N, C-alpha and C positions, 0 to 999 in steps of 0.2 A: 876809454871807450865804454859804451854801454850805459846802464842806468847810473853808475857811480862816477861818470866823467865829471870833473870839476867839483867834486864833493869835498875834497880835502886840499889843504895847503901845506900841511906838515905831515911827514911820515909818522911822527910820534902819536898822531891821532889814533892810528890803528896799531902801530907798533909801540906799545906802551912800555917796552923794556929796551932802552937805548942800546944796551950791550948785547941784545939778542934780537936781530931783525926777523928770525924765524917765528918768534912769538907774536901772535896777532890777537886782536879782539874784535868781534862783530857786535858783541852784546852792549858795550858801552856807547857805541856810536848810534845804533838804531834806537828809535824812540819806543818801540814796542816793548811791553813787559813780558815776563816769563808766563804769567797766567794766560795772557792773550795768545802767545805763541803755542803754548801747550794745547789749547783748544783748537787752534788752526791746524796743527799737525797731528791731531788725534787720529789714530788708526794707521799712521805711517810707520812701517817697520824700521827699527834702528834709530828712531828719533831720540835726541837728547838735547837739552838746553845748554849747549856749550859751543864755543867758536869752531872747533874742529869739525863737529857734526854739521854746523851751518855751512861751512865751506865744502864739505864732502857732497852735500845734496845741491848746493847752489854754487858750483865752481865758477860760473860767469857772473854771479851776483844777481841773476835774473830771478824774478818772482815765479814760484810754482813749478820749478823744474824737478818734479818727483819722477825721476827717470825709470823707476821700477814699476810705475803704475800700469804700463802696457802689459808687462809679463805677469804681474801678480793679480791685477783686477780687471782692467778694461783698457783697450788702446785709445789713448787720447793724444798721443804724439805721432800716431801713424794711422793708416786706413781712412775710412770714411769720416771719422770724427776728429782727424788731425786739425789742430788750430780752431776748433769750434768754440772753445771756452777760454776765458782769461782769468777766471776766478773759480776756485773749488766750490764756492757756495752756489754756483749755477746748477750743479748736480747734487751736491751734498747740502741740502736745504736746512739741515739741523747742524749748526756749526760744531757743537760739542760732541757729535757722534758721526765720524766719517764712515762708519759701517752702513749708515742709512744713506740711500741715494734715490733719485727720482729720474726715470726716463720719461714719464708721462708729462711732467711739467715742462720739460725742455722741448719735446716734439710737438708739432702743431696738429698732428692727426687727431680726429675725434674718436671717441670710443665706438660709436656705431659703425664707422668706416673700418676701424681696426678689427672689430668683431666679425664683420662680414668677410674681411680679407683672410681671417684665420679660421673660418668655418670649417669644421671637420678635422681640425688638428687636435690630437689628443693632448689633454692636460693644459690647454690654452686658458689663461685668465688675464684680464686686462689689469695688470699691475707690474710695477718695475722689476720685482724679483723674477717673475715669469718671463718678462722681456729678455732679461739677461740670460736666463736659463736656455732659451732657444737661439739667442743672438749674442753669444759670448764675445764675438769680435765686432759686434755692431753692424755687421753687413746685412743687407736686405735679403730676405727669403732663405735664410739658412735653417730650414726645417730638417735637422740632421737625421731624424728617424724616418724620413720619407722613403729612403731606399729599402730599409728593412720591413717597414710596416705596409707600404703600398706599392711603390714602383721605383726602380733605380733611376734617379735623375742627377745624381752626383757621381755615378760610376757607370761602366758599361757603355753600350752603344749610344745611349741618350744623354751621356754626360755633357753638360754645357750646351745643350740644345735650346734651352729656354732661359729667358731672363725674368719673365713674369708668370705668376701662377695662372693668370687668366688665359694664357695661350692654350692650356689644356682644360682648365676649369672655367668653362665659358659662362657658367652661371655664378657670378661672384659671391652671392649669399649662400651658396651650397657647394662646399668643396668635395662632397661625396659624389657629385656629378662630374664626369670627365668625358673627354672626347679624344679618341685616337684617330677617327676618320677625318675630322676637320684638319688635323695637323699633317697627316700623311697625304701624299699626292697620288697614290694608286687609285684606280677606278674600281667600282664594284664588280664589273664584268671580268676584269683581269683577276681580281682577288678571288671571285667565285670559282673561276677555272683552276686557279692555283691550289685551292683547298678542296677540290672535288674529291669525294669519297671519304672525307674526314668526318667522323661521327660528331654530331651536334654543332657543326659549323653554322654560324650565322654572321652576316655582315653588320656587326654593331660593336661598339667599343667594349662593352662588358665581355662579350665572347672573345674579342681580341686579347684582352687581359688574361682571361681564363687559360688560354693555350700559350700565351707569350708572357708569362708573369715577370720575366726579366727584360722583356722587350727585344730579345735576340731573335734573329730570323730562323724559321724552321724548327722551332722547339715544339714539335708535336709529341708531347711527353708520354702519351699513351701508345705510341707506335710500337714500342718494345713488347708491351703486354698484349696489345690487341692483334698485332700483325707479325712483326719481325723485329729482332733487336738491332737497331741502328745506332743506339747510344751506349751499348754495352756489348761484351763478348768479342768475337773475332772481327766483326764488322764495325766496331766502334770507330767513328771518325773516318770511315772509308769514303764517304760521299759528302759533298757540299751542297748539292742541289737535288731535289726530288726527281728531276727529269733524267738523272743518270740511271735510275731503275724504272721509273714510270715513264716509259718512252712515248706514250700517248698522253699529252698534257691534259686533255679534257676528260680523261678517264683514269683516275688513280687506282681503280680496281685492277687494271691491267699492269703487269710488271714483268720484268725480264731478269732472270739470273744468268741465262745463257750468253746474252750480249756482253755482260760485265766480266764474267770469268774468262780466262784465257785458255782453258782446257778444250781440246777438240772432242767431237762426238765419238770418234773411234776409240780414243783413249778412255773416255768416260764409260762407254759401253763395256769395255773389257773390265774396268774397275768394279762395275756393278753386276758383272755376270753372276747369275744365280740368285740375285736379289728379286724377290717376288714383286710384281707390279711396277718394275722399273721402266720408265720411258724418258727419253732425253727431251724434256721440256720443262719450263720454269715452274709450272704448277706442281709437277711431280717432284721437282727438286725441293720445293718448300715443304711438301707433305712428309718427306723422309728426313729433311734437315730443317725443322721448324725454328731452331735457334741459330742456324747457319754454321754449326760446328761440323767438322769433318767426321765422316764415318758414323753418324748417328742412325744406324739401322735399328730403329726402336723395337721391331718385332723379333730381332735375333734371339733374345732370351727365350721368348715363348715358343718360337718356331723351331729353333735349332739348338742353341746352347747359351747359357747365361754368361755374357761378357760385360754386362752393365750392372750385375749384382752377384752376390755370393763370393766364393773363394777367388774367382777369376776377374772380379771387378777391377777395372783400370790396369790390367796386366799388359795390355797391348795398345799400341798407338796406330798400327797399320794392319789392314786386312791380310797383307802378304805374310805376316808373321805366322799365321795358321794356314792360310790358303796359299800354298807355295806355287800353285799353278794359276797365274793371274787370270787366264782366260776361262777358268772353270771353278767357280766358287763352291761347287758341290764337292770338290776334292779338298780335303783338309788333313792336317797332320797334328797329332798330339805328341808323337814320339820325338819329333825334331825339337819341339819346344821344351819338353821336360828334360831334366838332367839325369834322371835315373837310367841305369844300364839294364839291358835285357835280362842278364842272368839274375840280377837282384829282383826284377819285376816278376820273372818266371817263378822264382822261389816264393815270393810273396803271395802269388795267386795259385800256388800248387794245390791241387785237389778241387779247384773250382771247375765245374763242367763247362765245356765249350770255350775255355779261355784260349785266346790267341794274342800274341804280341803284335797287334797292329791298331791303327787309329780307330777304325770302324768298331772293333770289339771294345776298345777303351770306352767309346761313347755309349755303346749298348749297355754296359754295366755301370757307367758313371755318367748318366744323362745330365746331371746338374754340375758335374765336375767336382763333387765332394768326395773326400777320401773314404774308402771302405763301404761304399753303398752297394753291397752285393744284394740286390733287391730280392733275389730268389731264395735267400738263406732261410727265411721263415717257413715257406711251404716245403722246401727240399730237405732241410736239416733240423733247424731249431729256431723258435721265434726270438729274435733279438731286436726287432723293430716294433714288436707288439707284446701284449701280455705282461706278466710279472717282470720279465727281464728287459723290457723296453728301456733304451738309454742307460743300461747298466755299464756298458763298456765303450771305450773310445778307440781301442786298438785290438786287432785280431789276436795279437800275441797274448792278450790277457787270458784267453781260453785255449788258443792253439799254441801251446808252449814249445812245440818243435817247429821252428820257422819253415823248414824244408818239407813239411808234411802236414797239410791242412786236415788230413783224415784223422790225425791224432788230436785229441782234445782233453781237457780236464775240467770236471765239475768240482772235484775235491779241493783243488788249489784255490779256487775262487771262494767257495763257501767257507764260513768260519766254524761250522759245527764239527765236533770231534767224532772219531769213529765209534767210541763206546756209546755215546749218546745216540748216534744214528743206528748202531746195531740194536740197541734196546727199542728204539722207535719202530724198527722194522721186524722185530722178533715175531716169528710165526709166518712171515710172508714167504711164500714158496719161491725158491730160486734167488733169494736176496744175496748179493755179494757187494761188499763195500769197494766199488770201483766205478769210474766214470761211465763206462759202457753200460753197466747195469742201471746206473742212475737214469741215463737217457731212455733205456728200454721201458722202464716203468713210469717215467716222467717225461714223455716226448714233447710236451708243451711247456715243461718247466714249472707246472703248477703243483702245489703241495697236495699230497695224499691221494694221488690218482692210482690206486692199486686196482687196475681194471679187471683182474681175475677174481676179485673178492666175491662177486655175485655167483659165479659158477663153482668156485671152490668151497665157499663157506656160507655166505648169507647175502641176499640181495640188498645192497645199500645204494646202488645206482639205478634201480628199477623197482617196480612194485610200490607197496604202501610206504616203504621206508626210504624211498628215493628223496635225496636232498634233506634228510632229517638231521644230519650231523655234519659238522665242519672239521672235527678233530677225532682221531682214533681213540683218544683217552676217554671219550664220553662212554664208549662201550667197554673198551679194554682198560679197566681201572687198575690193573697191576702193571706199573711202568716197565718192568723188565720182562714181561711175559705176555705177548699178544695172543697166546693160546687161551689165556684166561679172559673171560668176558662176563658182562652182566646185562640182563634184560630188565631186571627188577628195578634198578636205579632210575632207568629212563622212563618206564611206564608209570602212570599215575594210579593204576588200580591197586587195591590193598589185598593183603594175604587173606583176610576174612572173606572178602568178596570172591576171590579166586577159589578158596577152599570150598565155599558154598556152591560155586559153579561146577567144580570138577570132582569133588568127593562123591563116590558112589556111581559116578558117570564114566570116569576115565580110570582104567586099570593102571596101577603103578604110579598114580599122580603124586608129585612132590612139588612144593612151592620153592623151586630153585631154578637158576638160569639154564643149567644143562638139561633139565627135564623140559623146560619151555622149548628149547631148541630142538630136542628130540621129536616132539610132537608138532612143532611149527617151524620146520627147516626153511621154509620160504617166507616166514613172517605173516602168513595168512591165518585167519581164525579157524 
């Protein structure tokens, strides 16, 4: 059967080894020579000039059965181009190079027509290589990048809706022009009503694409940012139709939360008791729940207590965890929520005026819920939130070393200076003792060098001409271990000769030394 029917009379013509019928030869029978066959099979993978390879690719003896051509290069045994050619040379016009091929010579379309048909397609060139690049299976209209670059026509709702480009691109010579309106059957009046209230809506194809880039219904992509999250958050995928919320079709500005939710007014009223400005209507629902999340009372932090920021951020999921009486949101409990016991809390707050173990007092001293915010500490006792010692400590126990008695405190344990150094620094100061109570007595604001009695006991340094002249005791008291010793001469710029000239013969007992200066000028005046 086939092309070789009746070609031979004797088996030996092909089976040239009588004792081995499995041995065959194609080469001696065919008239073609190796050089011609090598050219004809150029580019075919696995080709070799021998009988076994001839038989492998031509098992039926038919011409041109290169079975791997479809998978490796282009479908010629399947699809649109099946049985279109009888000879390789119809596409491969250069016989000695099968890598070269021509689509243009074979097809009958003209370049001007093809150019117009491909207008607007990126990378289009009228040559065979580019033809294959976009039409690898030889099928019509396979512009594979159309979905990603322009609009999904091979996937999604519009998959397989069209067979010809001209159904959307109604101006053949310009593929940048397209029409949604001609294809869809909806009327403008219906579409206008459906899109009422949507920003920048216009009944034209360009605007259709802007809001429906994937061609899916109802993708008003700005709805989340402009109005309410319907594509994210709790309400994602809750609705399929605008009319479920917008119950008046001709006015999208009107909406209803109350119709959709199943909660009753009496229950909702109780849940919002104490919330300022609450009203059971959709507009007020949106105002306090702009993202649709439960319990977003945005003003709670500023008006009452920070639950969306600070230490207590995300600590609770339900109002009832703090507001244990559902019908009265003005009532709240700190004590039920915290795990600390009363005896421990009492000891911790010992010595604090007006302390009481109840929620109202907790809030009064801890308005932001932060630990250790005893806001009256600065004016009543010692500045720990201002001045030199601001932010020096994180825990009361750093100064109050006896936990059961806040009246006890220590300056000495905290500071690193030694007693001998401090004793020398305070030498001559009336009533000085190296203990915390005395430290506070002379340094009530914690600032360095505030010996307030210096003016009345010795010399005015906080008033008069010498007010704010010095920052350190050692400027005047130049003998470190003895603050009774002092100098006026080092500080003043006047010379001995000038002072002698001014005082000799005028002032009885005049001497150019600090003690004599002080005797005549005890208040620093001339």
